[in-house]
C-alpha positions as CSV (number, residue, x, y, z in Angstrom):
1,M,9.4,2.2,-12.3
2,I,6.1,0.9,-12.9
3,I,3.2,1.4,-10.7
4,H,0.4,-0.7,-11.0
5,V,-3.3,-0.1,-9.7
6,L,-5.0,-3.3,-8.3
7,Q,-8.5,-4.2,-7.7
8,E,-8.1,-7.8,-8.3
9,P,-5.1,-10.0,-7.3
10,A,-1.8,-9.0,-9.1
11,T,-0.4,-11.7,-11.4
12,S,3.3,-12.7,-11.2
13,E,4.4,-10.5,-14.3
14,Q,3.0,-7.6,-12.1
15,M,4.7,-8.4,-8.8
16,L,8.0,-8.7,-10.5
17,E,7.5,-5.1,-12.1
18,M,6.5,-3.7,-8.9
19,L,9.4,-5.7,-7.2
20,Q,12.0,-3.5,-9.6
21,A,11.9,-0.4,-7.5
22,H,12.9,-2.4,-4.9
23,R,14.3,-6.1,-4.4
24,F,12.7,-7.3,-1.6
25,Y,9.6,-5.5,-0.7
26,I,6.7,-3.2,-2.6
27,K,5.8,0.2,-1.5
28,T,1.7,0.4,-1.1
29,A,-1.0,2.8,-0.4
30,D,-4.2,1.7,0.4
31,I,-7.8,2.9,0.1
32,N,-10.2,1.6,2.5
33,R,-13.2,2.7,1.3
34,R,-12.6,1.6,-2.3
35,R,-10.7,-1.5,-1.1
36,F,-7.7,-1.1,-3.9
37,L,-3.9,-0.7,-3.6
38,V,-1.3,0.9,-5.8
39,G,2.4,-0.7,-5.9
40,G,5.6,-0.1,-7.3
41,D,7.8,3.2,-7.3
42,E,10.2,4.2,-4.9
43,M,8.3,6.2,-2.4
44,H,4.8,5.9,-1.0
45,S,3.9,9.5,-2.1
46,D,4.3,8.2,-5.8
47,C,1.3,5.6,-5.0
48,E,-0.7,8.4,-3.0
49,A,-0.4,10.8,-5.8
50,V,-2.2,7.9,-8.0
51,L,-4.8,7.1,-5.4
52,L,-5.5,10.7,-4.9
53,S,-7.2,11.3,-7.9
54,G,-10.6,10.5,-7.1
55,S,-10.0,9.4,-3.3
56,E,-10.4,11.5,-0.2
57,Q,-6.8,11.7,1.9
58,V,-8.6,10.1,4.7
59,D,-8.8,6.9,3.3
60,V,-5.1,6.6,1.9
61,W,-2.3,4.6,4.1
62,G,0.9,3.6,3.3
63,A,2.3,0.2,3.8
64,S,5.2,-2.1,3.0
65,W,5.0,-5.5,2.1
66,I,7.7,-8.3,1.6
67,P,6.7,-10.9,-0.7
68,S,9.1,-13.6,0.9
69,T,8.2,-13.4,4.4
70,Q,4.3,-12.1,4.0
71,E,5.0,-9.2,6.6
72,I,3.6,-5.8,6.3
73,F,5.2,-2.6,7.9
74,Y,2.6,0.2,8.6
75,E,5.2,3.2,8.3
76,S,5.0,5.6,5.8
77,M,4.8,9.7,5.7
78,V,1.7,9.5,4.1
79,N,0.5,8.2,7.3
80,L,1.3,11.1,9.3
81,R,-1.4,13.5,9.6
82,P,-1.9,15.6,12.8
83,R,-5.9,15.4,12.9
84,Q,-5.9,11.8,12.1
85,N,-3.1,9.9,12.8
86,R,-0.2,11.3,14.8
87,S,2.6,8.8,13.7
88,M,4.1,7.6,10.5
89,Q,2.9,4.2,12.1
90,I,-0.7,3.6,11.5
91,L,-2.2,3.4,14.9
92,D,-5.4,2.8,14.7
93,S,-5.7,-1.5,14.8
94,A,-9.1,-1.5,12.9
95,I,-7.2,0.6,9.9
96,R,-4.2,-1.6,10.0
97,E,-6.1,-4.8,9.7
98,Q,-8.4,-3.2,6.7
99,V,-4.9,-2.7,5.0
100,Q,-3.7,-6.2,6.0
101,V,-6.8,-7.9,4.6
102,I,-6.5,-5.6,1.3
103,I,-2.9,-6.9,1.0
104,N,-3.5,-10.3,1.5
105,R,-6.6,-10.3,-0.6
106,L,-4.3,-8.6,-3.5
107,W,-0.7,-9.7,-3.2
108,G,-1.0,-13.0,-0.6
109,D,-1.2,-15.7,-2.9
110,V,1.7,-14.7,-5.4
């Protein structure tokens, strides 16, 4: 599978490559402070591993995005952190909003 690190909007080719892992949605892991994301591969943890080189765990969040409906699902094992987030869901609405802004900016128009 191809993993893309995106700081600029994804191209159609990049979207197709990321969708190879799952036909209908893209696994993502976002960095709130650095404001970029990684997409592709089968698991959020694969994307998380790419992001953790140079990033803090506290800034990494997992979500899934369905291009056909533009829906975002804020559930991932990488979100489960006893001191920060006690669920696989991103519980903090401000963090969810940041994730949404990043996904819409980098994937929303493709």
